C-alpha positions as YAML, in Angstrom:
chain: A
units: angstrom
residues:
- id: 1
  name: MET
  ca: [6.77, 24.48, -1.22]
- id: 2
  name: VAL
  ca: [6.34, 21.48, -1.22]
- id: 3
  name: ARG
  ca: [6.94, 19.26, -4.09]
- id: 4
  name: TYR
  ca: [6.22, 15.28, -4.94]
- id: 5
  name: VAL
  ca: [8.90, 13.20, -7.02]
- id: 6
  name: LYS
  ca: [10.03, 9.71, -7.20]
- id: 7
  name: ALA
  ca: [12.95, 8.63, -4.93]
- id: 8
  name: ASP
  ca: [16.26, 7.18, -6.03]
- id: 9
  name: VAL
  ca: [19.51, 6.21, -4.31]
- id: 10
  name: ARG
  ca: [20.35, 9.83, -3.69]
- id: 11
  name: TYR
  ca: [17.63, 10.18, -1.25]
- id: 12
  name: LEU
  ca: [18.74, 7.12, 1.35]
- id: 13
  name: PRO
  ca: [19.84, 9.53, 3.71]
- id: 14
  name: LYS
  ca: [16.99, 11.40, 3.84]
- id: 15
  name: ILE
  ca: [14.87, 8.62, 3.53]
- id: 16
  name: GLU
  ca: [16.45, 6.95, 6.38]
- id: 17
  name: ALA
  ca: [16.64, 9.32, 8.67]
- id: 18
  name: LEU
  ca: [12.38, 10.02, 7.99]
- id: 19
  name: GLU
  ca: [12.02, 6.33, 8.54]
- id: 20
  name: ASN
  ca: [13.85, 6.53, 11.95]
- id: 21
  name: ALA
  ca: [11.62, 9.67, 13.23]
- id: 22
  name: CYS
  ca: [8.65, 8.06, 12.18]
- id: 23
  name: PHE
  ca: [9.23, 4.27, 13.61]
- id: 24
  name: THR
  ca: [10.54, 3.96, 16.57]
- id: 25
  name: VAL
  ca: [10.42, 0.06, 16.39]
- id: 26
  name: ASP
  ca: [9.71, -1.02, 12.86]
- id: 27
  name: ALA
  ca: [11.99, 1.94, 10.37]
- id: 28
  name: PHE
  ca: [13.14, 0.18, 7.73]
- id: 29
  name: SER
  ca: [17.40, -0.23, 7.35]
- id: 30
  name: ARG
  ca: [19.66, 1.71, 4.85]
- id: 31
  name: ARG
  ca: [19.86, -1.61, 2.57]
- id: 32
  name: ARG
  ca: [16.29, -2.31, 2.93]
- id: 33
  name: LEU
  ca: [14.99, 1.10, 1.20]
- id: 34
  name: ARG
  ca: [17.83, 0.49, -0.84]
- id: 35
  name: ASN
  ca: [16.04, -2.73, -2.11]
- id: 36
  name: LEU
  ca: [12.74, -1.05, -2.63]
- id: 37
  name: VAL
  ca: [14.28, 2.39, -4.24]
- id: 38
  name: VAL
  ca: [15.58, 0.13, -6.97]
- id: 39
  name: SER
  ca: [12.92, -2.72, -7.18]
- id: 40
  name: GLN
  ca: [10.48, -2.68, -10.55]
- id: 41
  name: HIS
  ca: [7.63, -3.87, -7.96]
- id: 42
  name: ALA
  ca: [7.75, -0.82, -5.40]
- id: 43
  name: ILE
  ca: [7.08, 2.28, -5.37]
- id: 44
  name: VAL
  ca: [8.77, 5.11, -3.33]
- id: 45
  name: LEU
  ca: [7.00, 8.65, -3.52]
- id: 46
  name: LEU
  ca: [8.40, 11.61, -1.34]
- id: 47
  name: ALA
  ca: [7.17, 14.56, -0.55]
- id: 48
  name: MET
  ca: [10.09, 17.45, -0.34]
- id: 49
  name: ASP
  ca: [10.50, 21.21, 0.73]
- id: 50
  name: GLY
  ca: [13.60, 22.39, -0.81]
- id: 51
  name: ASP
  ca: [16.13, 19.65, -0.24]
- id: 52
  name: ASP
  ca: [14.75, 18.14, 2.43]
- id: 53
  name: VAL
  ca: [12.56, 14.76, 2.71]
- id: 54
  name: ILE
  ca: [9.75, 15.63, 4.96]
- id: 55
  name: GLY
  ca: [7.36, 12.42, 3.46]
- id: 56
  name: CYS
  ca: [7.82, 9.08, 2.04]
- id: 57
  name: THR
  ca: [5.23, 6.53, 0.65]
- id: 58
  name: ILE
  ca: [6.46, 3.08, -0.20]
- id: 59
  name: GLY
  ca: [4.04, 0.54, -1.98]
- id: 60
  name: LEU
  ca: [4.49, -2.85, -3.77]
- id: 61
  name: THR
  ca: [2.61, -4.47, -6.25]
- id: 62
  name: ARG
  ca: [2.84, -8.33, -6.78]
- id: 63
  name: LYS
  ca: [1.11, -11.14, -9.05]
- id: 64
  name: ARG
  ca: [-1.53, -13.00, -6.76]
- id: 65
  name: VAL
  ca: [-1.90, -16.56, -8.61]
- id: 66
  name: GLY
  ca: [-4.99, -17.93, -8.58]
- id: 67
  name: TYR
  ca: [-7.34, -15.63, -6.54]
- id: 68
  name: ARG
  ca: [-10.27, -17.39, -5.50]
- id: 69
  name: GLU
  ca: [-13.83, -15.57, -7.09]
- id: 70
  name: SER
  ca: [-17.00, -16.85, -5.92]
- id: 71
  name: GLY
  ca: [-20.47, -16.47, -7.58]
- id: 72
  name: VAL
  ca: [-21.00, -16.44, -11.43]
- id: 73
  name: VAL
  ca: [-17.71, -16.02, -13.74]
- id: 74
  name: GLY
  ca: [-17.98, -14.37, -16.75]
- id: 75
  name: GLN
  ca: [-15.99, -15.23, -20.02]
- id: 76
  name: ASN
  ca: [-12.65, -14.12, -19.74]
- id: 77
  name: GLU
  ca: [-8.80, -15.29, -20.16]
- id: 78
  name: LYS
  ca: [-7.88, -14.58, -16.31]
- id: 79
  name: PHE
  ca: [-9.90, -17.11, -15.34]
- id: 80
  name: LYS
  ca: [-9.17, -20.56, -14.79]
- id: 81
  name: THR
  ca: [-11.04, -23.67, -13.82]
- id: 82
  name: HIS
  ca: [-9.56, -26.41, -12.01]
- id: 83
  name: ASP
  ca: [-10.34, -30.06, -12.29]
- id: 84
  name: SER
  ca: [-12.16, -29.54, -8.98]
- id: 85
  name: GLY
  ca: [-14.26, -27.02, -10.51]
- id: 86
  name: LEU
  ca: [-13.00, -24.47, -8.50]
- id: 87
  name: THR
  ca: [-12.87, -21.03, -10.15]
- id: 88
  name: THR
  ca: [-9.72, -18.79, -9.46]
- id: 89
  name: ARG
  ca: [-7.97, -15.76, -11.58]
- id: 90
  name: ASP
  ca: [-4.75, -13.94, -11.27]
- id: 91
  name: SER
  ca: [-4.74, -10.89, -9.60]
- id: 92
  name: ILE
  ca: [-2.15, -7.95, -8.89]
- id: 93
  name: VAL
  ca: [-2.55, -6.65, -5.54]
- id: 94
  name: GLY
  ca: [-1.23, -3.43, -4.03]
- id: 95
  name: ARG
  ca: [0.70, -3.01, -1.05]
- id: 96
  name: LEU
  ca: [0.91, -0.07, 1.09]
- id: 97
  name: TYR
  ca: [4.48, -0.84, 2.88]
- id: 98
  name: SER
  ca: [4.69, 2.62, 4.70]
- id: 99
  name: ILE
  ca: [3.81, 6.26, 4.88]
- id: 100
  name: CYS
  ca: [5.39, 8.38, 7.00]
- id: 101
  name: VAL
  ca: [5.10, 12.21, 7.29]
- id: 102
  name: ARG
  ca: [7.91, 14.47, 9.18]
- id: 103
  name: GLU
  ca: [6.40, 15.75, 12.84]
- id: 104
  name: ASP
  ca: [6.22, 18.93, 12.07]
- id: 105
  name: TYR
  ca: [4.69, 18.86, 8.67]
- id: 106
  name: ARG
  ca: [1.82, 16.69, 9.74]
- id: 107
  name: CYS
  ca: [-1.84, 18.04, 9.28]
- id: 108
  name: ARG
  ca: [-1.27, 19.60, 5.99]
- id: 109
  name: ASN
  ca: [-2.62, 17.08, 3.60]
- id: 110
  name: ILE
  ca: [0.77, 15.66, 2.70]
- id: 111
  name: ALA
  ca: [-0.25, 12.13, 3.78]
- id: 112
  name: THR
  ca: [-2.91, 12.43, 1.45]
- id: 113
  name: GLU
  ca: [-1.33, 13.57, -1.45]
- id: 114
  name: LEU
  ca: [1.52, 10.68, -1.20]
- id: 115
  name: LEU
  ca: [-1.70, 8.18, -0.60]
- id: 116
  name: SER
  ca: [-3.68, 9.28, -3.62]
- id: 117
  name: TRP
  ca: [-0.52, 9.74, -5.73]
- id: 118
  name: LEU
  ca: [0.59, 5.71, -4.81]
- id: 119
  name: GLU
  ca: [-3.32, 5.02, -5.89]
- id: 120
  name: ASP
  ca: [-2.54, 6.29, -9.15]
- id: 121
  name: ILE
  ca: [0.02, 4.50, -9.91]
- id: 122
  name: PHE
  ca: [-1.24, 1.10, -8.65]
- id: 123
  name: SER
  ca: [-3.90, 1.88, -10.94]
- id: 124
  name: THR
  ca: [-2.10, 2.25, -13.76]
- id: 125
  name: ARG
  ca: [-0.29, -1.03, -12.79]
- id: 126
  name: GLY
  ca: [-3.54, -2.91, -12.61]
- id: 127
  name: VAL
  ca: [-4.40, -3.03, -9.22]
- id: 128
  name: GLU
  ca: [-7.50, -3.73, -8.08]
- id: 129
  name: ARG
  ca: [-7.02, -3.84, -4.16]
- id: 130
  name: ILE
  ca: [-4.50, -2.47, -1.86]
- id: 131
  name: THR
  ca: [-3.93, -4.26, 1.60]
- id: 132
  name: LEU
  ca: [-1.61, -2.50, 4.46]
- id: 133
  name: GLU
  ca: [-0.97, -3.26, 8.15]
- id: 134
  name: VAL
  ca: [-1.06, -1.16, 10.83]
- id: 135
  name: ARG
  ca: [-0.55, -0.96, 15.01]
- id: 136
  name: GLU
  ca: [-3.43, -1.87, 16.48]
- id: 137
  name: HIS
  ca: [-3.32, 1.20, 18.99]
- id: 138
  name: ASN
  ca: [-2.21, 3.24, 16.46]
- id: 139
  name: MET
  ca: [-5.71, 5.04, 16.15]
- id: 140
  name: PRO
  ca: [-4.76, 8.00, 14.44]
- id: 141
  name: ALA
  ca: [-3.48, 6.09, 11.39]
- id: 142
  name: ARG
  ca: [-6.51, 3.97, 11.33]
- id: 143
  name: ARG
  ca: [-8.64, 6.80, 11.60]
- id: 144
  name: PHE
  ca: [-6.43, 8.30, 8.42]
- id: 145
  name: TYR
  ca: [-6.83, 5.28, 6.03]
- id: 146
  name: GLU
  ca: [-10.59, 5.03, 6.88]
- id: 147
  name: LYS
  ca: [-11.50, 8.28, 5.73]
- id: 148
  name: HIS
  ca: [-9.52, 7.44, 2.61]
- id: 149
  name: GLY
  ca: [-11.54, 4.22, 2.10]
- id: 150
  name: PHE
  ca: [-9.79, 1.14, 3.66]
- id: 151
  name: SER
  ca: [-11.60, -0.95, 5.66]
- id: 152
  name: GLU
  ca: [-10.80, -3.54, 8.68]
- id: 153
  name: LYS
  ca: [-10.18, -6.98, 7.52]
- id: 154
  name: ASP
  ca: [-8.49, -8.15, 10.11]
- id: 155
  name: ILE
  ca: [-6.52, -8.61, 13.47]
- id: 156
  name: ILE
  ca: [-3.02, -10.26, 13.09]
- id: 157
  name: THR
  ca: [-1.64, -11.27, 16.44]
- id: 158
  name: ASN
  ca: [1.85, -10.44, 17.34]
- id: 159
  name: TYR
  ca: [2.61, -9.05, 13.76]
- id: 160
  name: TYR
  ca: [5.46, -6.22, 14.84]
- id: 161
  name: ARG
  ca: [8.58, -6.80, 16.44]
- id: 162
  name: ASP
  ca: [7.68, -5.57, 19.68]
- id: 163
  name: GLY
  ca: [4.50, -8.20, 20.16]
- id: 164
  name: VAL
  ca: [2.04, -5.39, 19.22]
- id: 165
  name: ASN
  ca: [-0.87, -6.61, 17.04]
- id: 166
  name: ALA
  ca: [-1.78, -5.18, 13.85]
- id: 167
  name: VAL
  ca: [-4.84, -4.73, 11.97]
- id: 168
  name: LYS
  ca: [-4.77, -5.36, 8.51]
- id: 169
  name: MET
  ca: [-6.81, -2.83, 6.06]
- id: 170
  name: GLU
  ca: [-7.71, -3.16, 2.52]
- id: 171
  name: LYS
  ca: [-9.32, -0.97, -0.51]
- id: 172
  name: CYS
  ca: [-10.55, -1.46, -3.56]
- id: 173
  name: LEU
  ca: [-9.40, 0.37, -6.22]
- id: 174
  name: LYS
  ca: [-11.96, -0.91, -9.04]
- id: 175
  name: HIS
  ca: [-15.21, -3.62, -9.10]
- id: 176
  name: SER
  ca: [-13.71, -7.07, -9.88]
- id: 177
  name: ILE
  ca: [-15.13, -8.33, -13.10]
- id: 178
  name: GLU
  ca: [-17.23, -10.76, -10.95]
- id: 179
  name: GLU
  ca: [-18.77, -7.49, -9.47]
- id: 180
  name: THR
  ca: [-19.48, -6.10, -12.56]
- id: 181
  name: ILE
  ca: [-21.28, -8.95, -14.19]
- id: 182
  name: LEU
  ca: [-23.42, -9.36, -10.74]
- id: 183
  name: THR
  ca: [-23.90, -6.06, -10.20]
- id: 184
  name: GLY
  ca: [-24.30, -4.46, -14.16]
- id: 185
  name: SER
  ca: [-21.67, -1.67, -12.63]
...
């Protein structure tokens, strides 16, 4: 039976093995994984079958200062009007850094469960949108993300170490204050 847990340092060797099995070129090193597991800005979630790590997702949160807003602005202390007249506001952005499931456990909704749990945690931390990058030719992953509400925003050329392009994708977790003012929803 699959269970879901937050990662800690005792799982590092198993997370590293899963990363290496899933990502041939861009797998995280144990040092990088350790830094992520202990970081207050990172969220590392695991799917376990017994003592085996069979799935992992890694998310990061960061405050984006001065995110540009357009259109009508309501009264809210998060908004800043600069001398130039430009209105900006701070926001918290989540980044889906990695998601992987061991090959013999795929197509069992494990990635969906990990993503859903990560989105819930992002929401409790005030994240309004999630971004990610995926290899341009990884159509199964792109379809997975689209199925879960992500949309393609950009192509980043030569993004990966081996020169492959990335597709930047994004998902809004909640309406911005501005959208709520403009649409009433």
